[in-house]
C-alpha positions in Angstrom: 0.8 0.2 0.3 1.0 3.4 -1.3 0.3 6.3 1.7 -0.3 10.0 0.3 2.8 11.4 2.0 4.7 13.7 0.5 7.8 13.2 -0.1 9.6 16.0 0.9 8.7 14.1 4.5 10.2 10.3 3.2 14.4 11.1 4.1 13.6 14.0 6.3 15.0 13.5 9.5 15.7 15.9 12.4 18.9 17.4 12.6 20.4 18.0 16.7 19.0 16.8 20.2 15.5 16.3 18.9 16.2 13.1 17.5 14.2 10.6 18.5 17.3 7.9 17.9 19.3 9.9 20.5 19.5 9.0 24.6 16.8 10.2 26.1 18.9 10.9 29.3 22.8 11.7 30.8 23.2 8.6 32.3 21.9 6.8 29.1 24.4 8.6 26.6 27.2 7.4 28.9 26.4 4.6 29.3 25.3 4.2 25.4 29.2 5.5 25.0 30.6 3.2 27.7 31.7 5.6 29.7 29.4 5.2 33.3 32.2 5.3 36.0 31.5 9.7 36.3 28.9 11.3 37.2 27.5 13.4 34.3 27.5 16.6 33.6 25.2 17.2 31.2 26.5 20.0 28.8 24.4 19.1 26.4 20.9 20.4 25.9 20.3 24.4 26.3 17.7 25.0 28.7 17.8 27.1 31.8 19.9 26.2 35.0 19.3 28.6 37.2 16.0 27.2 38.4 12.5 29.6 38.8 12.1 32.4 39.6 11.4 33.3 43.1 8.2 34.9 41.9 7.5 32.5 39.5 8.1 29.6 42.1 5.5 31.9 45.4 2.4 31.9 42.0 2.8 28.0 41.7 2.2 27.8 45.4 -0.7 29.5 45.0 -2.3 28.5 41.9 -5.8 27.9 41.9 -5.7 24.1 40.7 -9.8 24.1 39.9 -9.1 26.4 37.0 -6.9 24.0 34.4 -10.6 22.7 34.1 -11.2 25.6 32.2 -9.9 27.4 28.8 -8.1 30.0 29.0 -8.2 33.3 27.7 -8.0 33.0 24.0 -4.9 34.6 23.2 -3.7 35.7 27.2 -5.1 39.7 26.3 -5.1 40.6 30.3 -2.1 37.3 32.1 1.0 37.5 29.3 0.4 39.6 26.3 0.8 42.4 29.2 3.7 41.7 30.5 5.9 41.2 27.6 4.1 44.7 25.6 5.3 46.2 28.9 8.8 44.7 28.6 9.4 45.9 25.5 7.9 49.0 25.2 10.8 51.2 24.3 10.6 49.0 20.9 7.4 50.5 19.9 5.7 47.3 19.6 2.0 46.7 19.5 -0.8 44.1 20.3 -1.4 43.8 17.2 1.9 41.9 16.6 2.1 39.8 19.7 1.3 36.4 19.2 2.2 33.6 21.8 3.4 29.4 21.5 4.0 26.3 22.8 7.8 27.3 23.1 9.1 29.7 19.8 9.7 26.6 18.6 6.7 25.9 17.4 5.7 29.4 16.1 9.2 29.1 13.9 6.9 25.5 12.9 3.6 27.4 11.8 5.4 30.3 10.3 7.1 27.9 8.1 4.7 25.0 7.8 1.8 27.7 7.0 2.4 31.1 6.4 5.6 31.2 4.2 5.3 29.5 0.6 8.0 27.4 -0.1 11.4 28.2 -1.8 15.0 29.5 -1.3 15.4 30.0 2.5 19.1 31.9 3.0 21.0 30.9 6.7 24.1 31.1 8.1 27.0 28.6 9.5 26.9 27.0 11.2 23.2 27.7 13.2 20.8 26.1 15.1 19.8 23.4 12.0 15.6 22.7 13.4 14.5 25.3 11.4 16.2 24.2 7.9 15.2 21.2 8.1 11.7 22.3 8.6 11.8 24.4 6.2 13.3 21.4 3.4 10.5 19.1 5.2 8.2 21.9 3.4 9.5 21.6 0.4 11.5 24.3 0.4 15.3 24.5 -0.6 18.6 25.9 1.9 21.1 27.2 1.5 23.7 28.5 4.4 26.7 31.2 3.9 29.8 30.8 6.9 30.2 33.5 9.3 33.0 36.0 8.0 36.3 35.2 10.1 38.0 36.0 12.8 35.0 37.1 14.8 32.3 35.5 13.2 30.2 38.6 12.0 27.5 38.4 9.8 28.2 38.4 6.1 26.1 41.2 4.7 28.1 41.0 1.5 27.1 37.2 1.5 23.9 37.8 1.8 23.3 41.1 -0.6 24.9 39.2 -3.3 22.9 36.1 -3.1 19.3 38.1 -2.7 20.3 39.7 -5.9 20.9 37.0 -7.6 18.4 34.6 -7.3 14.8 35.3 -4.8 15.2 34.2 -1.4 11.5 33.5 0.2 13.1 33.6 4.4 16.4 34.8 5.5 16.6 33.1 8.7 19.2 34.1 11.5 19.6 32.6 14.5 20.8 36.0 17.4 22.9 34.6 19.7 23.9 32.3 17.4 23.5 28.2 18.6 25.7 27.0 18.4 28.7 29.9 18.5 26.5 32.0 21.1 28.5 35.0 19.9 25.5 38.6 19.2 25.8 40.0 16.1 25.0 43.5 16.5 21.7 45.7 15.6 23.6 47.6 13.0 24.0 44.6 11.6 20.4 43.4 11.9 19.1 46.0 10.3 21.1 46.4 7.7 20.1 42.8 7.0 16.6 43.4 7.5 17.1 46.5 5.0 18.5 44.1 2.2 15.7 41.0 2.9 13.0 44.1 2.7 14.8 45.7 -1.0 14.0 41.6 -2.7 11.0 41.5 -0.3 12.3 38.4 1.1 10.8 37.8 5.5 13.9 38.1 7.4 13.4 35.7 10.3 15.3 35.9 14.1 15.5 34.0 16.4 16.3 34.7 19.5 15.5 32.3 21.8 19.0 32.7 23.5 18.2 36.4 23.5 17.4 36.6 27.2 21.3 36.7 27.7 21.3 40.0 25.8 20.3 43.6 27.0 16.7 44.1 25.7 18.4 47.2 23.5 19.7 44.9 21.8 17.1 42.5 20.4 15.3 42.9 17.0 11.8 43.4 18.1 12.7 47.5 17.1 13.0 46.0 14.0 9.5 45.0 14.1 8.4 48.4 13.7 11.0 50.0 11.1 10.7 47.5 8.7 7.8 45.0 6.8 9.5 42.0 6.7 10.6 40.7 10.2 9.7 38.1 12.5 11.3 37.9 15.9 10.8 35.0 18.0 11.8 34.3 21.2 11.6 31.6 24.3 11.2 31.2 28.0 13.1 27.8 28.0 16.6 29.3 28.2 17.5 32.1 30.6 14.3 32.2 31.9 14.0 28.5 33.1 10.3 27.4 31.8 11.5 25.1 29.4 9.4 22.1 30.2 6.7 24.9 30.2 6.3 25.3 26.9 6.5 29.0 26.2 7.2 31.4 23.0 6.3 34.6 21.8 7.1 36.2 18.4 6.8 39.8 17.0 5.5 40.9 14.2 5.8 43.7 11.5 2.6 44.5 11.0 1.8 43.7 7.3 2.8 40.1 8.4 1.0 39.8 11.6 -1.6 40.4 9.2 -1.4 37.3 7.4 -0.6 35.4 10.5 -3.4 36.2 12.2 -5.6 33.6 10.6 -3.3 30.4 11.0 -3.1 32.1 15.0 -3.5 28.6 17.4 -5.9 30.0 20.3 -5.1 28.9 24.1 -1.8 28.3 23.8 0.5 28.4 25.7 -1.2 26.7 28.8 -3.1 28.5 31.9 0.0 27.6 33.9 2.6 27.6 31.7 0.9 31.4 31.3 0.6 32.7 35.1 4.2 31.0 35.0 5.5 33.3 32.9 3.9 36.3 33.6 5.0 36.0 37.0 8.5 35.8 36.0 8.6 38.8 34.1 7.2 40.6 37.1 10.9 39.4 39.0 13.4 41.4 36.8 16.0 41.2 39.5 16.0 36.6 38.5 17.1 37.5 35.3 20.1 40.2 36.0 21.1 37.7 38.6 20.7 34.0 35.9 22.8 37.3 33.5 25.6 38.0 36.0 25.7 33.9 37.4 26.6 33.1 33.3 28.9 35.2 33.3 30.9 34.0 36.3 30.4 30.7 35.1 31.6 31.3 31.6 34.6 32.9 32.0 36.2 30.5 34.1 35.1 27.5 31.9 36.7 28.9 28.9 39.8 29.8 30.7 39.7 25.6 31.8 39.7 24.9 28.0 42.1 26.5 27.0 44.4 25.6 29.7 43.3 22.3 28.4 44.5 23.6 24.7 41.3 23.8 23.5 39.9 26.4 21.1 36.8 28.3 22.3 35.2 30.5 18.8 33.8 33.8 19.0 31.0 34.0 21.3 29.1 37.0 23.5 30.4 36.7 27.5 27.1 36.6 28.7 25.3 33.7 26.3 25.2 30.7 27.7 26.5 28.4 25.3 29.8 28.2 23.2 32.1 26.0 21.2 35.2 24.6 21.2 37.3 23.1 18.4 40.0 21.1 18.4 41.6 19.6 14.7 42.1 16.0 14.5 40.1 15.2 18.0 36.6 14.0 18.5 36.2 16.1 21.5 32.7 14.7 21.7 33.9 11.2 22.8 36.7 12.8 24.9 34.6 15.0 26.7 32.4 12.0 27.4 35.6 10.0 28.3 35.8 12.4 31.4 32.2 12.4 31.8 30.7 15.7 30.2 27.8 15.5 27.5 28.3 18.1 24.6 26.7 18.6 21.0 28.5 17.2 18.2 29.9 19.7 16.3 28.5 17.2 13.4 25.0 17.9 14.3 25.3 21.1 12.4 27.1 19.9 9.4 24.2 20.9 7.3 25.0 24.1 7.7 28.3 24.2 7.3 30.2 21.4 5.5 33.5 22.0 7.7 31.8 21.0 11.4 32.5 17.4 12.5 33.1 16.4 15.9 36.5 18.3 15.9 33.8 21.0 17.0 31.4 20.9 19.6 29.0 22.8 21.7 29.1 23.0 25.6 26.1 24.6 27.8 27.3 26.1 30.4 26.6 24.9 33.8 24.8 26.6 37.0 27.6 27.4 40.1 28.1 24.8 42.0 29.0 22.3 38.5 31.4 25.0 37.5 34.6 23.2 39.7 34.2 20.2 39.1 33.7 20.8 35.4 36.6 22.2 35.0 39.0 20.1 36.7 37.5 17.1 34.2 38.2 19.6 31.5 41.8 20.2 32.3 42.1 16.6 32.4 42.0 16.3 29.3 46.0 18.3 28.3 
């Protein structure tokens, strides 16, 4: 029997940690590799390591469980949306531009599969590979433009040339970049938005790691000055709500009108939206997380240098980084020390040169930093 499955899905596979074939826990990962003597330190998944905001914790204790029997507001008009609009009021955005979802990836998937016609997507290499993977599954093509050495800056001239050569439906940029943890300046993002606008190309900026950077550096303001920009963000990283799946996006006004008919009501759930609102009402928590990341990352970078490993350009406050050691399988070597990392080959579809001599590490919380640094130095 031949089922009517779209051809583009027949060879579709996840590119990174979302694969169902990957180990499901840190201990499973060590055992799968034959290394289980040490208590694992999970530097693999990119979720937050700094707990729940105190104000959100208090709200959880006071939450009326009976409310879960009813649907929440259709679009959280008086719950979560006002808190987000207040946070980014300085960017000039309005309620009509804001949309919520079950995590930012949920919104990105909807943009790819429902909003934009399949065609050519341009991205950067390396970058978060799941969005290009979804684009290919939707029937589109993907090309990555390598970040420019030595600082891993946006290849703006290459973007301009590529946009001039062929019609590009969508440009996708993760900022901060995953896996490097570097951040592209407001000026660079504004120039890219302008280049895309000249060619009627949509620019999607994935700011899943944006909370580690000052709000003033967000590309959200571009949604008020350009007609072609979408910015997605997440509560899963710095804000500590990965399990609750809370994401949101700001669309330029014309794109918002096109997206509105495919928006889905009652996302996220009531408990998730309540915790997210209370997290936003606790700005001291985010300040604490940002300071902890800067403290921990400096020490981890120093340990990597002591072990003779090169850290690629990265922002001091973003919770991930990439290490490179030519001709070495860094993922396997670190796993032998009980440290789980994301293999560089996971990003190979976005940058052909990336193999397992590269690996991405997530910054850990303060109590684990000394033992992690000790294990890293043992690689010398």
